[in-house]
N, CA, C and O atoms as a GROMACS GRO file, in nm:
protein
  248
    1UNK      N    1  -0.046   0.296   1.816
    1UNK     CA    2  -0.029   0.233   1.685
    1UNK      C    3  -0.165   0.224   1.618
    1UNK      O    4  -0.257   0.162   1.671
    2UNK      N    5  -0.178   0.287   1.500
    2UNK     CA    6  -0.303   0.284   1.427
    2UNK      C    7  -0.309   0.170   1.328
    2UNK      O    8  -0.220   0.085   1.322
    3UNK      N    9  -0.414   0.170   1.253
    3UNK     CA   10  -0.434   0.066   1.153
    3UNK      C   11  -0.334   0.083   1.039
    3UNK      O   12  -0.301   0.195   1.000
    4UNK      N   13  -0.286  -0.029   0.987
    4UNK     CA   14  -0.191  -0.030   0.876
    4UNK      C   15  -0.258  -0.085   0.751
    4UNK      O   16  -0.348  -0.169   0.758
    5UNK      N   17  -0.214  -0.036   0.636
    5UNK     CA   18  -0.264  -0.081   0.507
    5UNK      C   19  -0.145  -0.125   0.424
    5UNK      O   20  -0.042  -0.057   0.422
    6UNK      N   21  -0.157  -0.238   0.355
    6UNK     CA   22  -0.049  -0.290   0.272
    6UNK      C   23  -0.099  -0.302   0.128
    6UNK      O   24  -0.205  -0.359   0.101
    7UNK      N   25  -0.020  -0.246   0.036
    7UNK     CA   26  -0.050  -0.255  -0.106
    7UNK      C   27   0.064  -0.330  -0.171
    7UNK      O   28   0.181  -0.301  -0.146
    8UNK      N   29   0.030  -0.428  -0.256
    8UNK     CA   30   0.129  -0.512  -0.321
    8UNK      C   31   0.114  -0.496  -0.472
    8UNK      O   32   0.004  -0.503  -0.525
    9UNK      N   33   0.227  -0.474  -0.540
    9UNK     CA   34   0.228  -0.460  -0.685
    9UNK      C   35   0.304  -0.580  -0.743
    9UNK      O   36   0.418  -0.605  -0.705
   10UNK      N   37   0.240  -0.652  -0.834
   10UNK     CA   38   0.305  -0.769  -0.895
   10UNK      C   39   0.393  -0.727  -1.012
   10UNK      O   40   0.401  -0.608  -1.045
   11UNK      N   41   0.457  -0.823  -1.076
   11UNK     CA   42   0.550  -0.793  -1.185
   11UNK      C   43   0.480  -0.737  -1.308
   11UNK      O   44   0.546  -0.678  -1.394
   12UNK      N   45   0.350  -0.753  -1.318
   12UNK     CA   46   0.275  -0.698  -1.431
   12UNK      C   47   0.230  -0.555  -1.406
   12UNK      O   48   0.171  -0.492  -1.494
   13UNK      N   49   0.256  -0.501  -1.287
   13UNK     CA   50   0.219  -0.364  -1.253
   13UNK      C   51   0.082  -0.350  -1.192
   13UNK      O   52   0.035  -0.239  -1.168
   14UNK      N   53   0.016  -0.463  -1.166
   14UNK     CA   54  -0.118  -0.458  -1.106
   14UNK      C   55  -0.104  -0.454  -0.953
   14UNK      O   56  -0.036  -0.538  -0.894
   15UNK      N   57  -0.170  -0.356  -0.892
   15UNK     CA   58  -0.165  -0.340  -0.745
   15UNK      C   59  -0.296  -0.380  -0.682
   15UNK      O   60  -0.403  -0.365  -0.741
   16UNK      N   61  -0.286  -0.431  -0.560
   16UNK     CA   62  -0.405  -0.462  -0.483
   16UNK      C   63  -0.373  -0.451  -0.334
   16UNK      O   64  -0.258  -0.462  -0.292
   17UNK      N   65  -0.477  -0.430  -0.257
   17UNK     CA   66  -0.463  -0.417  -0.113
   17UNK      C   67  -0.465  -0.556  -0.050
   17UNK      O   68  -0.544  -0.642  -0.088
   18UNK      N   69  -0.377  -0.576   0.046
   18UNK     CA   70  -0.365  -0.705   0.114
   18UNK      C   71  -0.400  -0.683   0.261
   18UNK      O   72  -0.361  -0.582   0.320
   19UNK      N   73  -0.472  -0.776   0.319
   19UNK     CA   74  -0.505  -0.768   0.461
   19UNK      C   75  -0.376  -0.778   0.542
   19UNK      O   76  -0.291  -0.864   0.516
   20UNK      N   77  -0.362  -0.690   0.641
   20UNK     CA   78  -0.240  -0.682   0.720
   20UNK      C   79  -0.256  -0.758   0.851
   20UNK      O   80  -0.356  -0.743   0.921
   21UNK      N   81  -0.156  -0.839   0.882
   21UNK     CA   82  -0.149  -0.905   1.012
   21UNK      C   83  -0.068  -0.810   1.102
   21UNK      O   84   0.054  -0.803   1.089
   22UNK      N   85  -0.134  -0.738   1.194
   22UNK     CA   86  -0.067  -0.631   1.270
   22UNK      C   87   0.056  -0.676   1.348
   22UNK      O   88   0.148  -0.596   1.368
   23UNK      N   89   0.060  -0.799   1.392
   23UNK     CA   90   0.174  -0.846   1.470
   23UNK      C   91   0.291  -0.890   1.383
   23UNK      O   92   0.403  -0.906   1.432
   24UNK      N   93   0.266  -0.910   1.254
   24UNK     CA   94   0.370  -0.964   1.166
   24UNK      C   95   0.384  -0.885   1.036
   24UNK      O   96   0.405  -0.943   0.930
   25UNK      N   97   0.372  -0.753   1.044
   25UNK     CA   98   0.377  -0.670   0.924
   25UNK      C   99   0.512  -0.685   0.854
   25UNK      O  100   0.516  -0.699   0.732
   26UNK      N  101   0.620  -0.681   0.928
   26UNK     CA  102   0.754  -0.691   0.868
   26UNK      C  103   0.774  -0.826   0.800
   26UNK      O  104   0.826  -0.831   0.688
   27UNK      N  105   0.733  -0.933   0.864
   27UNK     CA  106   0.747  -1.066   0.807
   27UNK      C  107   0.662  -1.079   0.682
   27UNK      O  108   0.707  -1.134   0.581
   28UNK      N  109   0.540  -1.028   0.689
   28UNK     CA  110   0.448  -1.036   0.576
   28UNK      C  111   0.504  -0.957   0.457
   28UNK      O  112   0.499  -1.005   0.343
   29UNK      N  113   0.557  -0.838   0.481
   29UNK     CA  114   0.616  -0.758   0.374
   29UNK      C  115   0.738  -0.828   0.315
   29UNK      O  116   0.757  -0.828   0.194
   30UNK      N  117   0.821  -0.887   0.400
   30UNK     CA  118   0.941  -0.958   0.353
   30UNK      C  119   0.903  -1.076   0.264
   30UNK      O  120   0.971  -1.103   0.164
   31UNK      N  121   0.797  -1.147   0.298
   31UNK     CA  122   0.753  -1.260   0.216
   31UNK      C  123   0.710  -1.214   0.077
   31UNK      O  124   0.742  -1.279  -0.022
   32UNK      N  125   0.638  -1.102   0.070
   32UNK     CA  126   0.596  -1.050  -0.060
   32UNK      C  127   0.716  -1.002  -0.141
   32UNK      O  128   0.724  -1.026  -0.262
   33UNK      N  129   0.810  -0.936  -0.075
   33UNK     CA  130   0.930  -0.888  -0.146
   33UNK      C  131   1.012  -1.005  -0.199
   33UNK      O  132   1.064  -0.999  -0.311
   34UNK      N  133   1.024  -1.110  -0.120
   34UNK     CA  134   1.102  -1.226  -0.165
   34UNK      C  135   1.035  -1.297  -0.283
   34UNK      O  136   1.102  -1.367  -0.359
   35UNK      N  137   0.905  -1.278  -0.298
   35UNK     CA  138   0.832  -1.335  -0.412
   35UNK      C  139   0.838  -1.242  -0.533
   35UNK      O  140   0.775  -1.270  -0.635
   36UNK      N  141   0.914  -1.132  -0.523
   36UNK     CA  142   0.932  -1.042  -0.636
   36UNK      C  143   0.826  -0.934  -0.650
   36UNK      O  144   0.811  -0.875  -0.757
   37UNK      N  145   0.753  -0.908  -0.544
   37UNK     CA  146   0.649  -0.805  -0.549
   37UNK      C  147   0.698  -0.678  -0.478
   37UNK      O  148   0.782  -0.684  -0.388
   38UNK      N  149   0.645  -0.564  -0.522
   38UNK     CA  150   0.676  -0.438  -0.456
   38UNK      C  151   0.572  -0.415  -0.347
   38UNK      O  152   0.453  -0.433  -0.371
   39UNK      N  153   0.616  -0.376  -0.228
   39UNK     CA  154   0.527  -0.363  -0.113
   39UNK      C  155   0.531  -0.220  -0.060
   39UNK      O  156   0.638  -0.161  -0.046
   40UNK      N  157   0.412  -0.166  -0.031
   40UNK     CA  158   0.400  -0.035   0.033
   40UNK      C  159   0.309  -0.050   0.154
   40UNK      O  160   0.196  -0.098   0.143
   41UNK      N  161   0.359  -0.009   0.270
   41UNK     CA  162   0.281  -0.015   0.394
   41UNK      C  163   0.256   0.129   0.439
   41UNK      O  164   0.349   0.209   0.447
   42UNK      N  165   0.129   0.160   0.467
   42UNK     CA  166   0.091   0.296   0.507
   42UNK      C  167   0.007   0.294   0.633
   42UNK      O  168  -0.063   0.198   0.663
   43UNK      N  169   0.017   0.404   0.706
   43UNK     CA  170  -0.074   0.424   0.819
   43UNK      C  171  -0.205   0.478   0.764
   43UNK      O  172  -0.215   0.511   0.646
   44UNK      N  173  -0.304   0.486   0.849
   44UNK     CA  174  -0.434   0.537   0.807
   44UNK      C  175  -0.425   0.683   0.760
   44UNK      O  176  -0.486   0.721   0.661
   45UNK      N  177  -0.348   0.763   0.833
   45UNK     CA  178  -0.332   0.904   0.796
   45UNK      C  179  -0.261   0.919   0.661
   45UNK      O  180  -0.300   1.003   0.579
   46UNK      N  181  -0.158   0.837   0.637
   46UNK     CA  182  -0.088   0.843   0.509
   46UNK      C  183  -0.180   0.804   0.394
   46UNK      O  184  -0.178   0.866   0.288
   47UNK      N  185  -0.259   0.701   0.416
   47UNK     CA  186  -0.351   0.656   0.311
   47UNK      C  187  -0.450   0.766   0.274
   47UNK      O  188  -0.478   0.789   0.156
   48UNK      N  189  -0.504   0.835   0.374
   48UNK     CA  190  -0.597   0.945   0.348
   48UNK      C  191  -0.527   1.057   0.272
   48UNK      O  192  -0.580   1.110   0.175
   49UNK      N  193  -0.406   1.093   0.318
   49UNK     CA  194  -0.332   1.202   0.254
   49UNK      C  195  -0.299   1.169   0.108
   49UNK      O  196  -0.316   1.254   0.021
   50UNK      N  197  -0.253   1.048   0.080
   50UNK     CA  198  -0.221   1.009  -0.058
   50UNK      C  199  -0.347   1.001  -0.143
   50UNK      O  200  -0.343   1.033  -0.262
   51UNK      N  201  -0.456   0.958  -0.085
   51UNK     CA  202  -0.583   0.955  -0.159
   51UNK      C  203  -0.628   1.095  -0.198
   51UNK      O  204  -0.675   1.116  -0.309
   52UNK      N  205  -0.614   1.189  -0.106
   52UNK     CA  206  -0.651   1.328  -0.137
   52UNK      C  207  -0.560   1.385  -0.245
   52UNK      O  208  -0.606   1.457  -0.333
   53UNK      N  209  -0.432   1.354  -0.238
   53UNK     CA  210  -0.338   1.402  -0.339
   53UNK      C  211  -0.372   1.343  -0.476
   53UNK      O  212  -0.370   1.414  -0.577
   54UNK      N  213  -0.404   1.214  -0.480
   54UNK     CA  214  -0.442   1.150  -0.606
   54UNK      C  215  -0.567   1.214  -0.665
   54UNK      O  216  -0.576   1.233  -0.786
   55UNK      N  217  -0.663   1.247  -0.580
   55UNK     CA  218  -0.785   1.312  -0.628
   55UNK      C  219  -0.756   1.451  -0.684
   55UNK      O  220  -0.814   1.491  -0.785
   56UNK      N  221  -0.667   1.525  -0.618
   56UNK     CA  222  -0.630   1.658  -0.667
   56UNK      C  223  -0.561   1.649  -0.803
   56UNK      O  224  -0.588   1.730  -0.891
   57UNK      N  225  -0.473   1.551  -0.820
   57UNK     CA  226  -0.404   1.533  -0.948
   57UNK      C  227  -0.505   1.497  -1.057
   57UNK      O  228  -0.502   1.552  -1.167
   58UNK      N  229  -0.595   1.404  -1.025
   58UNK     CA  230  -0.698   1.363  -1.121
   58UNK      C  231  -0.783   1.482  -1.162
   58UNK      O  232  -0.808   1.503  -1.281
   59UNK      N  233  -0.828   1.560  -1.065
   59UNK     CA  234  -0.915   1.674  -1.093
   59UNK      C  235  -0.844   1.783  -1.175
   59UNK      O  236  -0.908   1.849  -1.257
   60UNK      N  237  -0.714   1.801  -1.155
   60UNK     CA  238  -0.643   1.905  -1.227
   60UNK      C  239  -0.616   1.865  -1.373
   60UNK      O  240  -0.579   1.950  -1.454
   61UNK      N  241  -0.634   1.739  -1.407
   61UNK     CA  242  -0.611   1.693  -1.545
   61UNK      C  243  -0.739   1.662  -1.619
   61UNK      O  244  -0.737   1.591  -1.720
   62UNK      N  245  -0.849   1.713  -1.572
   62UNK     CA  246  -0.977   1.692  -1.640
   62UNK      C  247  -1.003   1.799  -1.740
   62UNK      O  248  -1.106   1.798  -1.807
   0.00000   0.00000   0.00000
């Protein structure tokens, strides 16, 4: 099991990274969802892959 990253988006569309409690990821995500926030949990590999994809999209629109 690798490191997990959690991103939370509020009702205004602003996203931020939240520190993950590795033993309680599901509970932590459920608490954010019940508060009306959108939650995305990623592994380290997924975060790198999505970051590279975002950079490619940004670069292709310059």
